CHARMM-style PDB file with segment names, atoms N, HN, CA, C and O in Angstrom:
ATOM      1  N   MET     1       1.612  11.866 -20.255  1.00  0.00      PROA
ATOM      2  CA  MET     1       0.142  11.970 -20.044  1.00  0.00      PROA
ATOM      3  C   MET     1      -0.859  10.931 -19.673  1.00  0.00      PROA
ATOM      4  O   MET     1      -0.745   9.711 -19.546  1.00  0.00      PROA
ATOM      5  N   LYS     2      -1.897  11.760 -19.529  1.00  0.00      PROA
ATOM      6  HN  LYS     2      -1.990  12.750 -19.632  1.00  0.00      PROA
ATOM      7  CA  LYS     2      -3.146  11.175 -18.425  1.00  0.00      PROA
ATOM      8  C   LYS     2      -4.338  10.846 -19.793  1.00  0.00      PROA
ATOM      9  O   LYS     2      -4.540  11.470 -20.835  1.00  0.00      PROA
ATOM     10  N   ALA     3      -5.047   9.436 -19.163  1.00  0.00      PROA
ATOM     11  HN  ALA     3      -4.883   8.929 -18.317  1.00  0.00      PROA
ATOM     12  CA  ALA     3      -5.833   9.180 -20.261  1.00  0.00      PROA
ATOM     13  C   ALA     3      -7.159   8.810 -19.109  1.00  0.00      PROA
ATOM     14  O   ALA     3      -7.032   8.371 -17.967  1.00  0.00      PROA
ATOM     15  N   GLN     4      -8.445   9.156 -19.851  1.00  0.00      PROA
ATOM     16  HN  GLN     4      -8.548   9.513 -20.779  1.00  0.00      PROA
ATOM     17  CA  GLN     4      -9.672   9.164 -18.924  1.00  0.00      PROA
ATOM     18  C   GLN     4     -10.686   8.688 -19.950  1.00  0.00      PROA
ATOM     19  O   GLN     4     -10.894   8.962 -21.132  1.00  0.00      PROA
ATOM     20  N   VAL     5     -11.395   7.647 -18.814  1.00  0.00      PROA
ATOM     21  HN  VAL     5     -11.227   7.424 -17.854  1.00  0.00      PROA
ATOM     22  CA  VAL     5     -12.304   7.419 -19.636  1.00  0.00      PROA
ATOM     23  C   VAL     5     -14.086   7.582 -18.729  1.00  0.00      PROA
ATOM     24  O   VAL     5     -14.637   7.070 -17.754  1.00  0.00      PROA
ATOM     25  N   GLU     6     -14.494   8.830 -20.019  1.00  0.00      PROA
ATOM     26  HN  GLU     6     -14.046   9.245 -20.811  1.00  0.00      PROA
ATOM     27  CA  GLU     6     -15.784   9.025 -18.966  1.00  0.00      PROA
ATOM     28  C   GLU     6     -16.886   8.080 -19.107  1.00  0.00      PROA
ATOM     29  O   GLU     6     -16.737   6.904 -19.438  1.00  0.00      PROA
ATOM     30  N   ASP     7     -18.198   8.743 -18.793  1.00  0.00      PROA
ATOM     31  HN  ASP     7     -18.319   9.698 -18.523  1.00  0.00      PROA
ATOM     32  CA  ASP     7     -19.337   7.678 -18.551  1.00  0.00      PROA
ATOM     33  C   ASP     7     -20.013   7.911 -19.983  1.00  0.00      PROA
ATOM     34  O   ASP     7     -19.933   8.967 -20.612  1.00  0.00      PROA
ATOM     35  N   GLY     8     -20.850   6.496 -20.498  1.00  0.00      PROA
ATOM     36  HN  GLY     8     -20.915   5.638 -19.987  1.00  0.00      PROA
ATOM     37  CA  GLY     8     -20.920   6.335 -21.658  1.00  0.00      PROA
ATOM     38  C   GLY     8     -20.218   4.889 -21.867  1.00  0.00      PROA
ATOM     39  O   GLY     8     -21.021   4.112 -22.384  1.00  0.00      PROA
ATOM     40  N   CYS     9     -19.114   4.376 -21.647  1.00  0.00      PROA
ATOM     41  HN  CYS     9     -18.462   5.007 -21.226  1.00  0.00      PROA
ATOM     42  CA  CYS     9     -18.544   3.545 -21.904  1.00  0.00      PROA
ATOM     43  C   CYS     9     -19.836   2.131 -22.535  1.00  0.00      PROA
ATOM     44  O   CYS     9     -20.893   1.842 -21.974  1.00  0.00      PROA
ATOM     45  N   VAL    10     -19.260   1.490 -23.831  1.00  0.00      PROA
ATOM     46  HN  VAL    10     -18.401   1.724 -24.286  1.00  0.00      PROA
ATOM     47  CA  VAL    10     -20.122   0.397 -24.047  1.00  0.00      PROA
ATOM     48  C   VAL    10     -19.585  -0.976 -23.849  1.00  0.00      PROA
ATOM     49  O   VAL    10     -20.098  -1.990 -24.321  1.00  0.00      PROA
ATOM     50  N   ALA    11     -18.320  -0.924 -22.982  1.00  0.00      PROA
ATOM     51  HN  ALA    11     -17.903  -0.101 -22.598  1.00  0.00      PROA
ATOM     52  CA  ALA    11     -17.512  -2.315 -23.126  1.00  0.00      PROA
ATOM     53  C   ALA    11     -17.381  -3.357 -24.326  1.00  0.00      PROA
ATOM     54  O   ALA    11     -17.486  -4.583 -24.359  1.00  0.00      PROA
ATOM     55  N   CYS    12     -17.082  -2.290 -25.407  1.00  0.00      PROA
ATOM     56  HN  CYS    12     -16.997  -1.294 -25.380  1.00  0.00      PROA
ATOM     57  CA  CYS    12     -16.297  -2.921 -26.805  1.00  0.00      PROA
ATOM     58  C   CYS    12     -14.881  -3.239 -26.250  1.00  0.00      PROA
ATOM     59  O   CYS    12     -14.384  -4.165 -26.890  1.00  0.00      PROA
ATOM     60  N   GLY    13     -14.475  -3.004 -25.757  1.00  0.00      PROA
ATOM     61  HN  GLY    13     -14.879  -2.251 -25.237  1.00  0.00      PROA
ATOM     62  CA  GLY    13     -12.798  -3.657 -25.345  1.00  0.00      PROA
ATOM     63  C   GLY    13     -11.983  -3.271 -26.583  1.00  0.00      PROA
ATOM     64  O   GLY    13     -11.077  -3.977 -27.025  1.00  0.00      PROA
ATOM     65  N   ALA    14     -12.361  -2.123 -27.101  1.00  0.00      PROA
ATOM     66  HN  ALA    14     -13.097  -1.550 -26.741  1.00  0.00      PROA
ATOM     67  CA  ALA    14     -11.480  -1.233 -28.368  1.00  0.00      PROA
ATOM     68  C   ALA    14     -10.170  -0.757 -27.847  1.00  0.00      PROA
ATOM     69  O   ALA    14      -9.165  -0.996 -28.516  1.00  0.00      PROA
ATOM     70  N   CYS    15     -10.079  -0.144 -26.782  1.00  0.00      PROA
ATOM     71  HN  CYS    15     -10.896   0.049 -26.238  1.00  0.00      PROA
ATOM     72  CA  CYS    15      -9.279   0.368 -25.860  1.00  0.00      PROA
ATOM     73  C   CYS    15      -8.398  -0.391 -25.295  1.00  0.00      PROA
ATOM     74  O   CYS    15      -7.230  -0.018 -25.401  1.00  0.00      PROA
ATOM     75  N   VAL    16      -8.675  -1.643 -24.548  1.00  0.00      PROA
ATOM     76  HN  VAL    16      -9.624  -1.945 -24.462  1.00  0.00      PROA
ATOM     77  CA  VAL    16      -8.388  -2.813 -23.677  1.00  0.00      PROA
ATOM     78  C   VAL    16      -7.181  -3.609 -25.108  1.00  0.00      PROA
ATOM     79  O   VAL    16      -6.036  -3.994 -24.871  1.00  0.00      PROA
ATOM     80  N   ALA    17      -7.753  -3.660 -26.271  1.00  0.00      PROA
ATOM     81  HN  ALA    17      -8.683  -3.347 -26.463  1.00  0.00      PROA
ATOM     82  CA  ALA    17      -7.197  -4.339 -27.183  1.00  0.00      PROA
ATOM     83  C   ALA    17      -6.036  -3.413 -27.543  1.00  0.00      PROA
ATOM     84  O   ALA    17      -4.945  -3.857 -27.183  1.00  0.00      PROA
ATOM     85  N   ALA    18      -5.998  -1.886 -28.349  1.00  0.00      PROA
ATOM     86  HN  ALA    18      -6.883  -1.524 -28.642  1.00  0.00      PROA
ATOM     87  CA  ALA    18      -5.472  -1.345 -28.595  1.00  0.00      PROA
ATOM     88  C   ALA    18      -4.100  -1.006 -27.765  1.00  0.00      PROA
ATOM     89  O   ALA    18      -3.045  -0.860 -28.383  1.00  0.00      PROA
ATOM     90  N   CYS    19      -4.179  -0.845 -25.827  1.00  0.00      PROA
ATOM     91  HN  CYS    19      -5.036  -0.963 -25.325  1.00  0.00      PROA
ATOM     92  CA  CYS    19      -3.487  -0.402 -25.163  1.00  0.00      PROA
ATOM     93  C   CYS    19      -3.936  -0.727 -23.907  1.00  0.00      PROA
ATOM     94  O   CYS    19      -4.688  -0.095 -23.165  1.00  0.00      PROA
ATOM     95  N   PRO    20      -3.420  -1.726 -23.762  1.00  0.00      PROA
ATOM     96  CA  PRO    20      -3.748  -2.665 -22.704  1.00  0.00      PROA
ATOM     97  C   PRO    20      -2.674  -2.360 -21.527  1.00  0.00      PROA
ATOM     98  O   PRO    20      -2.790  -2.730 -20.359  1.00  0.00      PROA
ATOM     99  N   GLU    21      -1.695  -1.673 -22.030  1.00  0.00      PROA
ATOM    100  HN  GLU    21      -1.601  -1.372 -22.979  1.00  0.00      PROA
ATOM    101  CA  GLU    21      -0.718  -1.097 -20.668  1.00  0.00      PROA
ATOM    102  C   GLU    21      -1.588   0.171 -19.841  1.00  0.00      PROA
ATOM    103  O   GLU    21      -1.106   0.579 -18.784  1.00  0.00      PROA
ATOM    104  N   VAL    22      -2.495   0.595 -20.205  1.00  0.00      PROA
ATOM    105  HN  VAL    22      -2.887   0.263 -21.063  1.00  0.00      PROA
ATOM    106  CA  VAL    22      -3.131   2.145 -20.074  1.00  0.00      PROA
ATOM    107  C   VAL    22      -4.305   1.841 -19.550  1.00  0.00      PROA
ATOM    108  O   VAL    22      -4.701   2.314 -18.485  1.00  0.00      PROA
ATOM    109  N   PHE    23      -5.202   0.707 -20.541  1.00  0.00      PROA
ATOM    110  HN  PHE    23      -4.880   0.323 -21.406  1.00  0.00      PROA
ATOM    111  CA  PHE    23      -6.495   0.527 -20.367  1.00  0.00      PROA
ATOM    112  C   PHE    23      -6.784  -0.906 -19.810  1.00  0.00      PROA
ATOM    113  O   PHE    23      -5.863  -1.722 -19.778  1.00  0.00      PROA
ATOM    114  N   ARG    24      -8.224  -1.289 -19.304  1.00  0.00      PROA
ATOM    115  HN  ARG    24      -8.972  -0.626 -19.330  1.00  0.00      PROA
ATOM    116  CA  ARG    24      -8.372  -2.963 -18.731  1.00  0.00      PROA
ATOM    117  C   ARG    24      -9.778  -2.604 -18.566  1.00  0.00      PROA
ATOM    118  O   ARG    24     -10.033  -1.420 -18.788  1.00  0.00      PROA
ATOM    119  N   PHE    25     -10.864  -3.453 -18.186  1.00  0.00      PROA
ATOM    120  HN  PHE    25     -10.657  -4.414 -18.005  1.00  0.00      PROA
ATOM    121  CA  PHE    25     -12.103  -3.594 -17.868  1.00  0.00      PROA
ATOM    122  C   PHE    25     -12.301  -3.513 -15.846  1.00  0.00      PROA
ATOM    123  O   PHE    25     -11.584  -4.063 -15.011  1.00  0.00      PROA
ATOM    124  N   ASN    26     -13.258  -2.819 -15.670  1.00  0.00      PROA
ATOM    125  HN  ASN    26     -13.841  -2.372 -16.349  1.00  0.00      PROA
ATOM    126  CA  ASN    26     -13.210  -3.092 -14.151  1.00  0.00      PROA
ATOM    127  C   ASN    26     -14.282  -3.883 -13.918  1.00  0.00      PROA
ATOM    128  O   ASN    26     -14.966  -4.609 -14.640  1.00  0.00      PROA
ATOM    129  N   ASP    27     -14.299  -3.510 -12.399  1.00  0.00      PROA
ATOM    130  HN  ASP    27     -13.743  -2.920 -11.813  1.00  0.00      PROA
ATOM    131  CA  ASP    27     -15.219  -4.993 -11.564  1.00  0.00      PROA
ATOM    132  C   ASP    27     -16.577  -4.975 -12.659  1.00  0.00      PROA
ATOM    133  O   ASP    27     -16.880  -6.075 -13.122  1.00  0.00      PROA
ATOM    134  N   ASP    28     -17.419  -3.755 -13.098  1.00  0.00      PROA
ATOM    135  HN  ASP    28     -17.173  -2.861 -12.722  1.00  0.00      PROA
ATOM    136  CA  ASP    28     -18.359  -3.365 -13.592  1.00  0.00      PROA
ATOM    137  C   ASP    28     -18.483  -3.723 -15.085  1.00  0.00      PROA
ATOM    138  O   ASP    28     -19.536  -3.648 -15.719  1.00  0.00      PROA
ATOM    139  N   GLY    29     -17.101  -4.186 -15.659  1.00  0.00      PROA
ATOM    140  HN  GLY    29     -16.246  -4.247 -15.144  1.00  0.00      PROA
ATOM    141  CA  GLY    29     -17.783  -4.326 -16.879  1.00  0.00      PROA
ATOM    142  C   GLY    29     -16.885  -3.203 -17.909  1.00  0.00      PROA
ATOM    143  O   GLY    29     -16.369  -3.538 -18.975  1.00  0.00      PROA
ATOM    144  N   GLU    30     -16.845  -2.047 -17.418  1.00  0.00      PROA
ATOM    145  HN  GLU    30     -17.264  -1.775 -16.551  1.00  0.00      PROA
ATOM    146  CA  GLU    30     -16.562  -1.178 -18.142  1.00  0.00      PROA
ATOM    147  C   GLU    30     -15.044  -0.491 -18.118  1.00  0.00      PROA
ATOM    148  O   GLU    30     -14.615  -0.276 -16.984  1.00  0.00      PROA
ATOM    149  N   ALA    31     -14.388  -0.211 -18.959  1.00  0.00      PROA
ATOM    150  HN  ALA    31     -14.737  -0.386 -19.880  1.00  0.00      PROA
ATOM    151  CA  ALA    31     -12.867   0.105 -19.387  1.00  0.00      PROA
ATOM    152  C   ALA    31     -12.878   1.021 -18.428  1.00  0.00      PROA
ATOM    153  O   ALA    31     -13.893   1.514 -17.936  1.00  0.00      PROA
ATOM    154  N   GLU    32     -11.639   1.294 -18.111  1.00  0.00      PROA
ATOM    155  HN  GLU    32     -10.814   0.893 -18.510  1.00  0.00      PROA
ATOM    156  CA  GLU    32     -11.150   2.161 -17.461  1.00  0.00      PROA
ATOM    157  C   GLU    32      -9.552   2.834 -17.545  1.00  0.00      PROA
ATOM    158  O   GLU    32      -8.790   1.966 -17.970  1.00  0.00      PROA
ATOM    159  N   ALA    33      -9.120   3.616 -17.373  1.00  0.00      PROA
ATOM    160  HN  ALA    33      -9.739   4.321 -17.027  1.00  0.00      PROA
ATOM    161  CA  ALA    33      -7.739   4.111 -17.705  1.00  0.00      PROA
ATOM    162  C   ALA    33      -7.067   3.478 -16.459  1.00  0.00      PROA
ATOM    163  O   ALA    33      -7.689   3.977 -15.521  1.00  0.00      PROA
ATOM    164  N   TYR    34      -5.811   2.362 -15.780  1.00  0.00      PROA
ATOM    165  HN  TYR    34      -5.306   1.957 -16.542  1.00  0.00      PROA
ATOM    166  CA  TYR    34      -5.248   2.354 -14.998  1.00  0.00      PROA
ATOM    167  C   TYR    34      -4.365   2.699 -14.426  1.00  0.00      PROA
ATOM    168  O   TYR    34      -4.059   2.492 -13.252  1.00  0.00      PROA
ATOM    169  N   ALA    35      -3.288   3.918 -16.118  1.00  0.00      PROA
ATOM    170  HN  ALA    35      -3.536   4.086 -17.072  1.00  0.00      PROA
ATOM    171  CA  ALA    35      -1.863   3.836 -15.445  1.00  0.00      PROA
ATOM    172  C   ALA    35      -1.842   5.062 -16.379  1.00  0.00      PROA
ATOM    173  O   ALA    35      -2.648   5.276 -17.285  1.00  0.00      PROA
ATOM    174  N   GLU    36      -0.819   5.819 -16.028  1.00  0.00      PROA
ATOM    175  HN  GLU    36      -0.165   5.646 -15.292  1.00  0.00      PROA
ATOM    176  CA  GLU    36      -0.333   7.313 -16.339  1.00  0.00      PROA
ATOM    177  C   GLU    36      -0.212   6.371 -17.996  1.00  0.00      PROA
ATOM    178  O   GLU    36      -0.165   5.142 -18.057  1.00  0.00      PROA
ATOM    179  N   VAL    37      -0.177   7.508 -19.472  1.00  0.00      PROA
ATOM    180  HN  VAL    37      -0.215   8.506 -19.422  1.00  0.00      PROA
ATOM    181  CA  VAL    37       0.579   6.877 -20.115  1.00  0.00      PROA
ATOM    182  C   VAL    37       2.038   7.552 -20.740  1.00  0.00      PROA
ATOM    183  O   VAL    37       2.239   8.590 -21.370  1.00  0.00      PROA
ATOM    184  N   ALA    38       2.856   6.580 -20.313  1.00  0.00      PROA
ATOM    185  HN  ALA    38       2.693   5.736 -19.801  1.00  0.00      PROA
ATOM    186  CA  ALA    38       4.222   6.599 -20.382  1.00  0.00      PROA
ATOM    187  C   ALA    38       4.334   6.735 -22.217  1.00  0.00      PROA
ATOM    188  O   ALA    38       3.775   6.271 -23.210  1.00  0.00      PROA
ATOM    189  N   PRO    39       5.436   7.682 -21.869  1.00  0.00      PROA
ATOM    190  CA  PRO    39       6.009   7.735 -23.927  1.00  0.00      PROA
ATOM    191  C   PRO    39       5.757   7.284 -24.508  1.00  0.00      PROA
ATOM    192  O   PRO    39       5.226   7.674 -25.548  1.00  0.00      PROA
ATOM    193  N   GLU    40       6.078   5.746 -24.065  1.00  0.00      PROA
ATOM    194  HN  GLU    40       6.510   5.428 -23.220  1.00  0.00      PROA
ATOM    195  CA  GLU    40       6.278   4.408 -25.166  1.00  0.00      PROA
ATOM    196  C   GLU    40       4.896   4.259 -25.741  1.00  0.00      PROA
ATOM    197  O   GLU    40       4.625   4.030 -26.920  1.00  0.00      PROA
ATOM    198  N   TYR    41       4.044   4.425 -24.719  1.00  0.00      PROA
ATOM    199  HN  TYR    41       4.264   4.611 -23.761  1.00  0.00      PROA
ATOM    200  CA  TYR    41       2.553   3.926 -25.238  1.00  0.00      PROA
ATOM    201  C   TYR    41       2.330   4.913 -25.385  1.00  0.00      PROA
ATOM    202  O   TYR    41       1.193   4.683 -24.972  1.00  0.00      PROA
ATOM    203  N   GLU    42       2.267   6.942 -25.812  1.00  0.00      PROA
ATOM    204  HN  GLU    42       3.190   7.129 -26.147  1.00  0.00      PROA
ATOM    205  CA  GLU    42       1.153   7.531 -26.367  1.00  0.00      PROA
ATOM    206  C   GLU    42       0.665   7.423 -28.073  1.00  0.00      PROA
ATOM    207  O   GLU    42      -0.009   8.291 -28.626  1.00  0.00      PROA
ATOM    208  N   TYR    43       1.083   6.378 -28.630  1.00  0.00      PROA
ATOM    209  HN  TYR    43       1.631   5.672 -28.180  1.00  0.00      PROA
ATOM    210  CA  TYR    43       0.546   5.997 -30.153  1.00  0.00      PROA
ATOM    211  C   TYR    43      -0.240   5.344 -29.489  1.00  0.00      PROA
ATOM    212  O   TYR    43      -1.344   5.881 -29.399  1.00  0.00      PROA
ATOM    213  N   ALA    44      -0.114   4.232 -28.889  1.00  0.00      PROA
ATOM    214  HN  ALA    44       0.783   3.796 -28.962  1.00  0.00      PROA
ATOM    215  CA  ALA    44      -1.269   3.393 -28.052  1.00  0.00      PROA
ATOM    216  C   ALA    44      -2.573   3.806 -27.895  1.00  0.00      PROA
ATOM    217  O   ALA    44      -3.716   3.510 -28.242  1.00  0.00      PROA
ATOM    218  N   ALA    45      -1.912   4.666 -27.190  1.00  0.00      PROA
ATOM    219  HN  ALA    45      -0.983   4.907 -26.908  1.00  0.00      PROA
ATOM    220  CA  ALA    45      -3.588   5.441 -26.233  1.00  0.00      PROA
ATOM    221  C   ALA    45      -4.194   6.237 -27.277  1.00  0.00      PROA
ATOM    222  O   ALA    45      -5.401   6.421 -27.123  1.00  0.00      PROA
ATOM    223  N   GLU    46      -3.478   6.936 -28.655  1.00  0.00      PROA
ATOM    224  HN  GLU    46      -2.497   6.787 -28.780  1.00  0.00      PROA
ATOM    225  CA  GLU    46      -4.790   7.456 -29.056  1.00  0.00      PROA
ATOM    226  C   GLU    46      -4.863   6.343 -30.144  1.00  0.00      PROA
ATOM    227  O   GLU    46      -5.873   6.429 -30.843  1.00  0.00      PROA
ATOM    228  N   GLU    47      -4.082   5.396 -30.422  1.00  0.00      PROA
ATOM    229  HN  GLU    47      -3.261   5.327 -29.854  1.00  0.00      PROA
ATOM    230  CA  GLU    47      -5.183   4.966 -31.174  1.00  0.00      PROA
ATOM    231  C   GLU    47      -6.575   3.972 -30.504  1.00  0.00      PROA
ATOM    232  O   GLU    47      -7.434   3.333 -31.112  1.00  0.00      PROA
ATOM    233  N   ALA    48      -6.412   4.117 -29.401  1.00  0.00      PROA
ATOM    234  HN  ALA    48      -5.714   4.637 -28.907  1.00  0.00      PROA
ATOM    235  CA  ALA    48      -6.978   3.493 -28.837  1.00  0.00      PROA
ATOM    236  C   ALA    48      -8.222   4.336 -28.146  1.00  0.00      PROA
ATOM    237  O   ALA    48      -9.185   3.796 -27.601  1.00  0.00      PROA
ATOM    238  N   ARG    49      -7.958   6.199 -28.312  1.00  0.00      PROA
ATOM    239  HN  ARG    49      -7.176   6.637 -28.755  1.00  0.00      PROA
ATOM    240  CA  ARG    49      -8.920   6.799 -28.221  1.00  0.00      PROA
ATOM    241  C   ARG    49      -9.921   6.431 -29.642  1.00  0.00      PROA
ATOM    242  O   ARG    49     -11.060   5.964 -29.669  1.00  0.00      PROA
ATOM    243  N   ASP    50      -9.050   6.822 -30.734  1.00  0.00      PROA
ATOM    244  HN  ASP    50      -8.125   7.201 -30.712  1.00  0.00      PROA
ATOM    245  CA  ASP    50      -9.652   6.456 -31.925  1.00  0.00      PROA
ATOM    246  C   ASP    50     -10.335   5.782 -32.380  1.00  0.00      PROA
ATOM    247  O   ASP    50     -11.213   5.940 -33.229  1.00  0.00      PROA
ATOM    248  N   ALA    51      -9.835   4.591 -31.611  1.00  0.00      PROA
ATOM    249  HN  ALA    51      -9.122   4.462 -30.921  1.00  0.00      PROA
ATOM    250  CA  ALA    51     -10.889   3.424 -31.665  1.00  0.00      PROA
ATOM    251  C   ALA    51     -12.527   3.502 -30.966  1.00  0.00      PROA
ATOM    252  O   ALA    51     -13.659   3.170 -31.319  1.00  0.00      PROA
ATOM    253  N   CYS    52     -12.123   3.907 -30.217  1.00  0.00      PROA
ATOM    254  HN  CYS    52     -11.204   4.177 -29.931  1.00  0.00      PROA
ATOM    255  CA  CYS    52     -13.328   3.890 -29.337  1.00  0.00      PROA
ATOM    256  C   CYS    52     -14.942   4.637 -30.089  1.00  0.00      PROA
ATOM    257  O   CYS    52     -15.026   5.769 -30.565  1.00  0.00      PROA
ATOM    258  N   PRO    53     -16.339   3.360 -29.969  1.00  0.00      PROA
ATOM    259  CA  PRO    53     -16.736   4.129 -31.045  1.00  0.00      PROA
ATOM    260  C   PRO    53     -17.887   4.596 -30.687  1.00  0.00      PROA
ATOM    261  O   PRO    53     -18.868   4.649 -31.429  1.00  0.00      PROA
ATOM    262  N   VAL    54     -17.832   5.105 -29.084  1.00  0.00      PROA
ATOM    263  HN  VAL    54     -17.035   5.061 -28.482  1.00  0.00      PROA
ATOM    264  CA  VAL    54     -18.670   6.095 -28.339  1.00  0.00      PROA
ATOM    265  C   VAL    54     -17.988   7.249 -28.011  1.00  0.00      PROA
ATOM    266  O   VAL    54     -18.654   8.267 -27.824  1.00  0.00      PROA
ATOM    267  N   SER    55     -16.668   7.287 -27.895  1.00  0.00      PROA
ATOM    268  HN  SER    55     -16.128   6.460 -28.047  1.00  0.00      PROA
ATOM    269  CA  SER    55     -15.653   9.072 -27.883  1.00  0.00      PROA
ATOM    270  C   SER    55     -16.181   9.289 -26.772  1.00  0.00      PROA
ATOM    271  O   SER    55     -17.124  10.046 -26.542  1.00  0.00      PROA
ATOM    272  N   VAL    56     -15.444   8.464 -25.845  1.00  0.00      PROA
ATOM    273  HN  VAL    56     -14.678   7.849 -26.031  1.00  0.00      PROA
ATOM    274  CA  VAL    56     -15.696   8.941 -24.209  1.00  0.00      PROA
ATOM    275  C   VAL    56     -14.253   8.650 -23.698  1.00  0.00      PROA
ATOM    276  O   VAL    56     -14.027   8.740 -22.491  1.00  0.00      PROA
ATOM    277  N   ILE    57     -13.271   8.304 -24.570  1.00  0.00      PROA
ATOM    278  HN  ILE    57     -13.454   8.230 -25.551  1.00  0.00      PROA
ATOM    279  CA  ILE    57     -11.522   8.348 -24.056  1.00  0.00      PROA
ATOM    280  C   ILE    57     -11.328   9.850 -24.264  1.00  0.00      PROA
ATOM    281  O   ILE    57     -11.912  10.424 -25.182  1.00  0.00      PROA
ATOM    282  N   SER    58     -10.354  10.620 -23.256  1.00  0.00      PROA
ATOM    283  HN  SER    58      -9.878  10.154 -22.510  1.00  0.00      PROA
ATOM    284  CA  SER    58      -9.572  11.600 -23.496  1.00  0.00      PROA
ATOM    285  C   SER    58      -8.246  11.355 -23.075  1.00  0.00      PROA
ATOM    286  O   SER    58      -7.829  10.515 -22.279  1.00  0.00      PROA
ATOM    287  N   LEU    59      -7.471  12.464 -23.918  1.00  0.00      PROA
ATOM    288  HN  LEU    59      -7.810  13.147 -24.566  1.00  0.00      PROA
ATOM    289  CA  LEU    59      -6.060  12.073 -23.246  1.00  0.00      PROA
ATOM    290  C   LEU    59      -5.659  13.507 -23.359  1.00  0.00      PROA
ATOM    291  O   LEU    59      -5.863  14.226 -24.337  1.00  0.00      PROA
ATOM    292  N   GLU    60      -4.835  13.969 -21.812  1.00  0.00      PROA
ATOM    293  HN  GLU    60      -4.669  13.385 -21.018  1.00  0.00      PROA
ATOM    294  CA  GLU    60      -4.534  14.952 -21.712  1.00  0.00      PROA
ATOM    295  C   GLU    60      -3.191  14.736 -21.119  1.00  0.00      PROA
ATOM    296  O   GLU    60      -2.835  13.881 -20.308  1.00  0.00      PROA
ATOM    297  N   GLY    61      -2.059  16.334 -22.080  1.00  0.00      PROA
ATOM    298  HN  GLY    61      -2.348  17.029 -22.739  1.00  0.00      PROA
ATOM    299  CA  GLY    61      -0.886  16.185 -21.082  1.00  0.00      PROA
ATOM    300  C   GLY    61       0.258  16.047 -22.527  1.00  0.00      PROA
ATOM    301  OT1 GLY    61       1.467  15.896 -22.346  1.00  0.00      PROA
TER     302      GLY     61
END
């Protein structure tokens, strides 16, 4: 599964807290998906997507 953080991130940190194995803050202070979502982290990645207050996280695959 692949995760993506689209434009509009408000840097709340919800995704980073829910799934640090996939999401982190970049140099601009916004969240980014830096790794593929391994099967064991799919549930956490879905929680991260659902916790995003501005709905800028998408999951594919």
